[in-house]
C-alpha positions as CSV (number, residue, x, y, z in Angstrom):
1,M,-5.0,-12.5,11.4
2,K,-7.3,-9.5,11.4
3,V,-7.0,-6.9,8.6
4,L,-8.5,-3.4,8.7
5,V,-9.1,-1.7,5.4
6,C,-9.0,2.0,6.2
7,D,-9.1,3.5,2.7
8,P,-10.9,2.2,-0.4
9,I,-9.2,-0.6,-2.3
10,S,-10.6,-2.8,-5.1
11,D,-13.4,-5.3,-4.3
12,K,-11.2,-7.9,-6.0
13,A,-8.4,-7.2,-3.5
14,V,-10.8,-7.6,-0.5
15,E,-12.0,-10.9,-2.0
16,G,-8.4,-12.0,-2.5
17,L,-7.5,-11.3,1.1
18,R,-10.5,-13.2,2.4
19,E,-9.7,-16.2,0.1
20,A,-6.2,-16.2,1.6
21,G,-7.8,-16.9,5.0
22,L,-7.7,-13.4,6.5
23,D,-10.4,-11.8,8.6
24,V,-11.0,-8.6,6.7
25,T,-13.0,-5.6,7.9
26,V,-13.6,-2.7,5.6
27,K,-14.2,0.5,7.4
28,T,-13.3,3.5,5.3
29,G,-13.7,7.3,6.0
30,M,-13.1,7.0,9.7
31,S,-12.3,10.1,11.7
32,P,-9.1,10.1,13.7
33,E,-11.2,9.5,16.8
34,E,-12.9,6.5,15.2
35,L,-9.6,5.1,14.1
36,D,-8.2,5.5,17.6
37,E,-11.0,3.4,19.0
38,T,-10.8,0.8,16.3
39,I,-7.2,0.1,15.5
40,G,-6.3,-1.8,18.7
41,D,-8.2,-4.9,17.5
42,F,-6.3,-5.4,14.2
43,N,-3.0,-7.0,13.2
44,V,-2.7,-5.4,9.7
45,A,-3.9,-2.0,8.4
46,I,-4.3,-1.0,4.8
47,V,-4.2,2.7,4.1
48,R,-4.0,4.9,1.0
49,S,-3.3,8.6,1.3
50,A,-6.3,9.7,3.3
51,T,-5.7,7.8,6.6
52,K,-2.9,9.3,8.8
53,M,-1.0,6.8,10.9
54,R,0.6,9.2,13.4
55,A,2.2,8.4,16.7
56,P,-0.9,8.7,18.9
57,I,-2.8,6.3,16.7
58,L,0.1,3.8,16.5
59,E,0.4,3.8,20.3
60,K,-3.2,2.5,20.5
61,A,-2.4,-0.1,17.9
62,T,-1.4,-2.7,20.5
63,N,-1.8,-5.7,18.1
64,L,-0.7,-4.1,14.9
65,K,2.2,-5.9,13.1
66,L,2.0,-4.5,9.6
67,I,0.8,-1.3,7.8
68,V,0.6,-1.5,4.0
69,R,0.3,1.7,2.0
70,G,-1.5,1.1,-1.3
71,G,0.6,3.5,-3.3
72,V,4.0,5.1,-3.1
73,G,4.3,7.9,-0.6
74,L,4.7,7.1,3.1
75,D,4.4,10.6,4.4
76,N,1.1,9.8,6.1
77,I,2.7,7.2,8.3
78,D,5.0,8.0,11.3
79,L,7.8,5.6,10.2
80,E,10.0,6.3,13.2
81,K,7.2,5.5,15.7
82,A,6.3,2.4,13.7
83,R,9.9,1.2,13.9
84,E,10.0,1.9,17.6
85,L,6.9,-0.2,18.1
86,G,8.1,-3.0,15.9
87,I,5.4,-2.4,13.2
88,E,6.5,-3.3,9.7
89,V,5.6,-0.7,7.0
90,R,5.3,-1.7,3.3
91,N,4.0,0.0,0.1
92,T,3.3,-0.8,-3.5
93,P,5.7,1.5,-5.4
94,A,5.6,-0.2,-8.8
95,A,1.8,-0.6,-9.2
96,S,0.9,2.9,-10.0
97,S,4.1,4.1,-11.9
98,P,2.7,3.9,-15.4
99,S,-0.5,5.8,-14.4
100,V,1.4,8.6,-12.7
101,A,3.8,8.9,-15.7
102,E,0.9,9.1,-18.1
103,L,-0.8,11.9,-16.0
104,A,2.4,13.9,-16.0
105,L,2.5,13.6,-19.8
106,A,-1.2,14.5,-20.0
107,H,-0.5,17.8,-18.2
108,M,2.4,18.5,-20.6
109,F,0.0,18.1,-23.6
110,A,-2.7,20.1,-21.9
111,L,-0.4,23.0,-21.3
112,S,1.3,22.9,-24.7
113,R,-2.0,23.0,-26.6
114,F,-4.1,25.1,-24.1
115,V,-6.5,22.1,-23.6
116,H,-7.0,23.2,-19.9
117,A,-7.8,26.8,-20.8
118,A,-9.9,26.0,-23.9
119,N,-12.2,23.6,-21.9
120,V,-13.1,26.6,-19.7
121,T,-13.3,29.4,-22.2
122,M,-15.3,27.6,-24.8
123,R,-18.0,26.8,-22.3
124,K,-18.2,30.5,-21.7
125,G,-18.9,31.1,-25.4
126,E,-15.4,32.3,-26.2
127,W,-13.6,31.3,-29.5
128,N,-10.0,32.0,-28.7
129,K,-8.5,30.4,-31.8
130,K,-5.8,33.0,-32.3
131,Q,-4.8,33.1,-28.7
132,Y,-4.1,29.4,-28.4
133,K,-1.0,29.1,-30.5
134,G,0.6,26.1,-28.9
135,T,3.9,24.3,-29.1
136,E,4.9,20.7,-30.0
137,I,6.6,18.6,-27.4
138,N,8.5,16.7,-30.2
139,G,12.1,17.9,-30.2
140,K,11.8,19.6,-26.8
141,T,13.8,18.8,-23.7
142,L,12.2,17.2,-20.7
143,G,14.0,17.3,-17.3
144,I,13.0,14.7,-14.8
145,I,13.9,15.3,-11.2
146,G,13.8,11.9,-9.5
147,V,14.5,9.0,-11.9
148,G,13.0,6.1,-9.9
149,R,10.2,3.9,-11.2
150,I,7.8,6.8,-12.2
151,G,10.5,9.0,-13.6
152,Q,11.8,6.1,-15.8
153,E,8.2,5.3,-17.0
154,L,7.8,9.0,-18.0
155,A,11.2,9.0,-19.7
156,K,10.4,6.1,-21.9
157,R,7.2,7.7,-23.1
158,A,8.8,11.1,-23.7
159,H,11.6,9.5,-25.6
160,A,9.1,7.7,-27.8
161,L,7.5,11.1,-28.6
162,G,10.8,12.6,-29.8
163,M,11.8,14.4,-26.6
164,R,15.4,14.7,-25.3
165,V,15.4,13.5,-21.7
166,L,17.6,14.8,-18.9
167,G,17.6,13.4,-15.4
168,F,18.8,14.5,-11.9
169,D,18.6,12.3,-8.8
170,K,20.6,13.0,-5.7
171,Y,20.8,9.2,-5.0
172,I,21.6,8.1,-8.6
173,Q,24.6,9.1,-10.6
174,E,24.5,6.7,-13.6
175,S,21.6,6.7,-16.0
176,P,19.1,3.9,-15.2
177,L,18.1,4.0,-18.9
178,P,21.2,4.6,-21.0
179,G,20.3,6.0,-24.4
180,I,17.1,7.5,-23.1
181,I,18.0,9.5,-19.9
182,R,21.2,11.6,-19.8
183,M,22.1,12.4,-16.2
184,V,23.1,16.0,-15.5
185,S,23.5,18.4,-12.6
186,M,20.4,20.0,-11.1
187,E,21.5,23.4,-12.4
188,E,21.9,22.2,-15.9
189,L,18.5,20.5,-15.9
190,L,16.8,23.6,-14.6
191,Q,18.5,25.9,-17.0
192,T,18.0,23.9,-20.2
193,S,14.7,22.0,-19.9
194,D,11.6,23.1,-21.7
195,Y,9.5,20.9,-19.3
196,I,10.4,19.7,-15.8
197,S,8.6,16.9,-14.1
198,L,9.0,16.1,-10.4
199,H,9.1,12.6,-9.1
200,I,10.5,13.0,-5.6
201,P,9.2,12.6,-2.1
202,F,8.3,15.5,0.2
203,I,10.5,15.5,3.3
204,A,8.8,17.9,5.9
205,S,12.1,18.5,7.8
206,E,13.7,19.8,4.6
207,G,10.8,21.8,3.1
208,P,10.1,22.4,-0.6
209,S,12.7,21.1,-3.0
210,I,11.6,23.6,-5.6
211,T,11.7,27.1,-4.1
212,E,11.7,30.5,-5.7
213,K,15.4,30.1,-6.4
214,E,14.9,27.0,-8.5
215,L,11.9,28.4,-10.2
216,R,13.8,31.5,-11.3
217,T,16.7,29.3,-12.5
218,M,14.4,27.5,-14.8
219,K,14.4,28.4,-18.5
220,K,12.1,31.3,-19.3
221,G,8.9,30.1,-20.9
222,S,9.3,26.6,-19.6
223,Y,6.7,24.4,-17.8
224,L,6.7,22.7,-14.4
225,I,4.8,19.5,-13.7
226,N,4.2,18.2,-10.2
227,C,2.5,14.8,-9.9
228,A,4.7,13.9,-6.9
229,R,3.7,15.3,-3.5
230,G,2.2,18.5,-2.2
231,G,4.9,20.5,-0.5
232,V,7.6,19.6,-3.0
233,V,7.0,23.0,-4.6
234,D,6.7,26.3,-2.9
235,E,3.2,27.1,-4.1
236,Q,3.3,30.8,-3.4
237,A,6.6,31.2,-5.3
238,L,5.1,29.2,-8.2
239,V,2.2,31.6,-8.4
240,K,4.5,34.5,-8.3
241,V,6.7,33.4,-11.2
242,L,3.7,32.5,-13.2
243,D,2.2,35.9,-12.7
244,E,5.5,37.5,-13.7
245,G,5.5,35.4,-16.9
246,H,8.8,33.7,-16.2
247,L,7.2,30.3,-16.5
248,A,4.7,29.5,-19.3
249,G,2.6,27.3,-17.2
250,A,2.4,24.5,-14.6
251,G,0.6,21.1,-14.3
252,V,-0.3,20.3,-10.7
253,D,-1.9,17.2,-9.3
254,V,-0.9,17.5,-5.7
255,F,-1.2,20.3,-3.1
256,V,0.0,21.2,0.3
257,N,-3.6,21.2,1.6
258,E,-5.9,18.6,0.0
259,P,-8.4,19.4,-1.0
260,P,-7.3,23.0,-1.5
261,A,-9.6,25.9,-0.9
262,A,-12.0,26.9,-3.6
263,D,-10.3,30.2,-4.0
264,D,-6.8,28.8,-4.0
265,P,-4.7,31.0,-6.3
266,L,-2.8,28.1,-7.8
267,V,-5.9,26.1,-8.6
268,N,-7.5,29.1,-10.2
269,H,-4.5,30.4,-12.1
270,P,-5.1,30.6,-15.9
271,K,-1.7,29.2,-16.7
272,V,-2.1,26.1,-14.5
273,S,-3.6,22.7,-15.5
274,V,-5.0,21.1,-12.3
275,T,-6.2,17.7,-11.3
276,P,-7.3,16.4,-7.8
277,H,-4.5,14.0,-6.9
278,I,-5.5,11.4,-9.4
279,G,-2.0,10.1,-10.5
280,A,-2.8,6.5,-9.5
281,S,-6.5,6.8,-10.2
282,T,-6.8,4.4,-13.2
283,K,-8.6,1.1,-13.3
284,E,-5.3,-0.7,-14.2
285,A,-3.3,0.9,-11.4
286,Q,-6.0,0.1,-8.8
287,D,-6.1,-3.5,-10.0
288,R,-2.3,-3.8,-9.7
289,I,-2.3,-2.1,-6.3
290,G,-4.9,-4.6,-5.1
291,E,-2.9,-7.5,-6.4
292,E,0.3,-6.2,-4.7
293,L,-1.6,-5.7,-1.4
294,V,-2.9,-9.3,-1.5
295,R,0.6,-10.7,-2.2
296,I,2.3,-8.7,0.5
297,I,-0.3,-9.4,3.2
298,S,-0.6,-13.1,2.3
299,E,3.1,-13.6,2.4
300,F,3.2,-11.8,5.8
301,Y,0.4,-14.0,7.1
302,N,2.0,-17.2,5.9
303,A,5.3,-16.3,7.5
304,H,3.7,-15.6,10.9
305,K,0.9,-18.0,11.3
306,G,1.4,-20.8,13.7
């Protein structure tokens, strides 16, 4: 069984796949044209977020039986086309959950204590001690939209820090963590949370989940954290409410266009803490993702060989 590694994975994972008896080719950073010419020879493809498995590519993948996404989101894969062609699609949703949750928390701390701003202004020779009067997160209310694996990991950490945790999920009515998360309506969560963290997928056909309406429903002086997916938040509307002072700040790890333009108003906004889509970029998460990839593909290989 021939495996094509389209995006970087750990060396340990590549070694593990080869030890399992698989023929592994690592060819990262391919252009769509290169992928189009290459994909037809392989039975399994490993992708992260960079490689796009759209319908024209999948139609050329005449021998492809399995696509594994190292990570959570599957928005870079045409799932409908894959089903039509009989190509199985898997991901590794649990592997990066703690890392994404910790990044969301890091943005909350950065915004609350002006860490993001002070890192810039101090290097300009400014000493803005009086301007940076922050807030404690202890005793504040965190609203989590999407209480799946990542949302639950964040909830446990926030609860340990003394935060009240509210949750909303259109697919879940009962709290997955009784005593930690109290499930409420979307409206109540927006109106009463001091911090709101998003952990939901972006569905292109539905558009942003957080539009200007939701942003204006949020509590004045609150913070929005998006470590989920670009497109989940209306970026122009977010800049607008930040400019008007309705929100105190935002932490953003994901963007509609990645990488965003150097002059992107959201990236350069003084009330925004930004990171370059690094939610899963920890050594521990990459090791877990690699282990999960090896397990999934080895099981698939053993089930289909002979």
